[in-house]
N, C-alpha and C positions, 0 to 999 in steps of 0.2 A: 507415478508423480503425479501429483494433484492438479487438477485443473479449476479453475474460478471463475465461474461466468461472471458476465459485466453484472455489476449492483451488487454482487454479493458479499460479505466481509468472511474474512477467515481469521481467526485467534491463534497466534503461536506463543504461548506466554503472555509478556505485556503488550505484544507486538499485534494491532489489528491493522489487517490489510484489505483492500478494495482494490478491482479492477474496473476501468470504465475504458471506453472507447479509446482514448485520450493518454491514457497508460495504469500504474499502477502506483496507487498510494498506500505508504504504509506509516502508522502513527503507536508511538508508545501509551500506554493509558497512563502509566505513571508519572511520566516528564513530561507529556506531551510533544517531545523531538520526533522527525520524523522526516520522510523524503518520499518523495515523487520521480518517479525514472518513465521513459517513454524511448521510443527509438531513436531521436533527435535530442534530446537533451534530458537533464536532472537537476534536482534542487532540493536541497535540506533545511529543515528550519530546526 
């Protein structure tokens, strides 16, 4: 299992993900669509 430190970015295919203290955000480089998720909520765009 990979561990991603705060502020670092991990790329998996077209998806870039970063972790901040308030949650995980991932965005597709090609489309610009993505999501943010944390312990209390999530959002997509």
